[in-house]
VEXKE-521647 format. One record per residue (C-alpha): z negated, y negated, x; residue in one letter; residue number from 1. Coordinates in Angstrom, 3 decimals. Example, Ala and Ser with C-alpha at 12.3 -4.5 7.8 and 13.67 -1.06 7.14 Angstrom:
REM residues 2
[[-7.800,4.500,12.300],"A",1] [[-7.140,1.060,13.670],"S",2] 
//
This chain:
REM residues 185
[[4.955,-2.403,22.287],"M",1] [[7.280,-1.115,19.635],"S",2] [[9.687,-3.209,17.551],"L",3] [[7.699,-2.998,14.585],"I",4] [[4.411,-4.078,16.465],"H",5] [[6.188,-7.204,17.948],"R",6] [[7.730,-8.038,14.285],"A",7] [[4.120,-7.922,13.160],"I",8] [[3.158,-10.453,15.525],"Q",9] [[5.579,-12.814,14.690],"G",10] [[8.331,-11.941,17.037],"D",11] [[11.629,-13.101,15.040],"D",12] [[14.071,-11.468,17.662],"N",13] [[12.115,-8.226,17.198],"S",14] [[12.530,-8.344,13.668],"F",15] [[16.409,-9.128,13.646],"N",16] [[16.803,-6.036,16.492],"I",17] [[14.760,-3.739,14.034],"L",18] [[16.397,-4.625,10.871],"M",19] [[19.998,-4.268,12.439],"K",20] [[20.379,-0.580,11.990],"P",21] [[19.082,-0.856,8.005],"Y",22] [[21.502,-3.386,6.927],"M",23] [[24.836,-1.489,6.173],"R",24] [[22.768,1.419,4.274],"Q",25] [[20.758,-1.668,2.305],"A",26] [[23.962,-3.388,1.513],"Q",27] [[25.579,-0.147,0.179],"Q",28] [[22.373,0.493,-1.810],"T",29] [[22.520,-2.864,-3.112],"A",30] [[26.109,-2.524,-4.208],"Y",31] [[25.585,0.963,-5.730],"L",32] [[23.034,-0.591,-8.081],"L",33] [[24.577,-3.998,-8.930],"L",34] [[28.287,-3.149,-8.549],"Y",35] [[28.969,-6.612,-7.326],"D",36] [[29.442,-7.574,-3.550],"F",37] [[28.142,-11.141,-4.138],"A",38] [[24.968,-9.984,-5.945],"L",39] [[24.495,-7.060,-3.610],"A",40] [[24.601,-9.490,-0.443],"E",41] [[22.152,-12.013,-2.394],"D",42] [[19.724,-8.869,-3.046],"A",43] [[19.889,-7.917,0.828],"V",44] [[19.112,-11.290,1.571],"Q",45] [[16.169,-11.582,-0.800],"E",46] [[15.053,-8.351,0.662],"A",47] [[15.262,-9.384,4.310],"L",48] [[12.932,-12.588,3.213],"I",49] [[10.481,-10.210,1.472],"Q",50] [[10.308,-7.754,4.304],"A",51] [[9.870,-10.654,6.926],"H",52] [[7.294,-12.247,4.917],"S",53] [[5.550,-8.853,4.094],"S",54] [[6.021,-7.063,7.515],"I",55] [[2.083,-7.407,8.406],"K",56] [[1.515,-5.370,5.287],"R",57] [[3.649,-2.702,6.753],"F",58] [[1.843,0.752,7.033],"D",59] [[3.565,3.513,8.628],"N",60] [[0.926,6.003,7.296],"K",61] [[2.247,5.693,3.622],"R",62] [[5.706,5.314,4.137],"A",63] [[8.458,5.087,7.320],"S",64] [[9.974,1.713,8.050],"F",65] [[13.252,3.079,6.500],"K",66] [[11.423,4.025,3.046],"T",67] [[9.491,0.772,3.208],"W",68] [[12.561,-1.551,3.545],"F",69] [[14.768,0.868,1.167],"N",70] [[11.964,0.174,-1.427],"R",71] [[12.400,-3.433,-1.026],"I",72] [[16.167,-3.545,-1.175],"V",73] [[16.134,-1.255,-4.672],"I",74] [[13.256,-3.672,-6.088],"N",75] [[15.214,-7.124,-5.102],"C",76] [[18.495,-5.462,-6.644],"S",77] [[16.927,-4.190,-9.579],"L",78] [[14.987,-7.377,-10.071],"K",79] [[18.576,-9.331,-9.741],"L",80] [[20.188,-7.026,-12.034],"K",81] [[17.446,-7.781,-14.801],"R",82] [[17.640,-11.449,-14.226],"K",83] [[21.584,-11.553,-14.063],"Q",84] [[22.021,-9.610,-17.605],"R",85] [[25.549,-9.147,-16.705],"F",86] [[28.372,-6.540,-17.831],"T",87] [[28.651,-4.583,-14.495],"I",88] [[32.556,-4.378,-13.292],"Q",89] [[33.724,-3.033,-10.293],"L",90] [[35.906,-5.603,-8.276],"L",91] [[39.616,-5.055,-7.847],"D",92] [[40.351,-3.398,-4.412],"K",93] [[42.235,-6.050,-2.462],"H",94] [[45.442,-5.416,-0.315],"E",95] [[43.967,-7.880,2.417],"N",96] [[42.604,-6.114,5.608],"N",97] [[40.862,-9.051,6.730],"D",98] [[38.623,-8.958,3.378],"N",99] [[34.645,-7.793,4.277],"P",100] [[34.967,-5.902,0.981],"E",101] [[37.957,-3.923,2.169],"K",102] [[35.182,-1.746,4.227],"E",103] [[33.243,-0.959,1.121],"Y",104] [[36.199,0.366,-0.908],"E",105] [[35.310,3.765,-2.595],"L",106] [[37.878,6.679,-2.952],"K",107] [[39.350,7.284,-6.373],"E",108] [[36.989,10.156,-7.195],"E",109] [[34.136,8.045,-5.915],"D",110] [[35.073,5.219,-8.049],"Q",111] [[35.094,7.555,-10.969],"F",112] [[31.758,8.621,-10.379],"L",113] [[30.473,5.052,-10.089],"I",114] [[31.917,4.081,-13.531],"D",115] [[29.971,7.420,-14.912],"M",116] [[26.709,6.436,-12.863],"V",117] [[26.659,2.890,-14.153],"K",118] [[26.175,4.296,-17.624],"T",119] [[23.137,5.797,-17.141],"L",120] [[19.597,4.016,-17.605],"K",121] [[18.256,2.169,-14.724],"G",122] [[15.928,5.096,-13.638],"K",123] [[18.338,7.697,-13.563],"Y",124] [[21.095,5.412,-11.828],"E",125] [[18.765,5.034,-9.034],"A",126] [[17.820,8.550,-8.517],"V",127] [[21.450,9.417,-8.459],"I",128] [[22.241,6.762,-5.970],"V",129] [[19.496,7.295,-3.478],"L",130] [[20.380,11.105,-3.611],"H",131] [[24.016,11.581,-3.513],"Y",132] [[25.229,8.234,-2.056],"F",133] [[22.542,7.520,0.241],"Q",134] [[21.862,11.122,0.856],"E",135] [[17.820,10.651,0.825],"L",136] [[15.774,13.815,0.559],"T",137] [[13.436,14.283,-2.879],"I",138] [[10.476,13.217,-0.911],"S",139] [[12.215,10.226,0.581],"E",140] [[13.392,9.327,-2.982],"I",141] [[9.702,9.576,-4.110],"A",142] [[8.462,7.106,-1.293],"L",143] [[11.316,4.924,-1.989],"T",144] [[10.418,4.611,-5.602],"L",145] [[7.005,4.863,-5.727],"N",146] [[6.855,8.190,-7.844],"I",147] [[5.968,11.552,-7.628],"R",148] [[8.340,14.257,-6.444],"E",149] [[8.281,16.079,-9.581],"G",150] [[9.303,12.676,-11.413],"T",151] [[12.324,12.554,-8.719],"V",152] [[13.359,16.429,-9.434],"K",153] [[13.219,15.809,-13.513],"S",154] [[15.021,12.451,-13.260],"R",155] [[17.752,14.103,-11.410],"L",156] [[17.943,17.027,-13.547],"Y",157] [[18.095,14.745,-16.543],"N",158] [[20.548,12.385,-14.724],"A",159] [[22.997,15.475,-14.052],"R",160] [[22.874,16.729,-17.385],"K",161] [[23.757,13.274,-18.847],"K",162] [[26.434,12.801,-16.073],"L",163] [[28.144,16.029,-17.216],"K",164] [[28.000,15.039,-20.864],"K",165] [[29.939,11.801,-19.861],"V",166] [[32.314,13.578,-17.459],"I",167] [[32.985,16.469,-19.610],"L",168] [[33.967,13.778,-22.673],"S",169] [[36.261,12.355,-20.081],"N",170] [[37.933,15.620,-19.407],"N",171] [[37.488,15.365,-15.802],"S",172] [[36.657,17.572,-12.835],"L",173] [[33.741,15.991,-10.359],"L",174] [[31.861,17.674,-7.724],"W",175] [[28.389,16.639,-6.935],"L",176] [[26.954,18.223,-3.768],"K",177] [[27.316,21.628,-4.698],"G",178] [[26.897,21.023,-8.275],"D",179] [[29.951,21.395,-10.474],"Y",180] [[30.348,19.045,-13.342],"L",181] [[33.881,19.775,-14.593],"W",182] [[36.131,20.789,-17.604],"K",183] [[39.350,21.984,-17.274],"E",184] [[42.309,19.754,-18.264],"N",185] 
//
């Protein structure tokens, strides 16, 4: 009997084992959408609660477990973002190596990209995060966001166009997975 089937039957230990490989990506996804470690943890916690309570509705014919759970994480993150209505700010890097936030530190170039991505509308921000940071395919993004693949492609195209405009206005050089968004200084 698979972990998913045992979790559906109510085995909490199987549910915990099933969720373990997805936790790091869930935390990263939530952080990349919320830009706040504490809020990201809250979103992931809420996603776990929702996944646990709704696992009986999981249908492997509609989506993979990874995609199903990722959709829950994204929805919880976006719901929390709307609910908080806060100004997004990246946390300062901490010098303390014992700090769990240290694990999430981004390189300077990545931090710059995050700053640029957070200027986008939510629908564009989500596809950029999923495609470039979580490395999901077009079809996985479509399943995760419950939209058509053509819509994903269109949003990626428009998001890159908007990012290029913002980046060029900052006189910066940036590489996006084979796409060049740059301006000579």
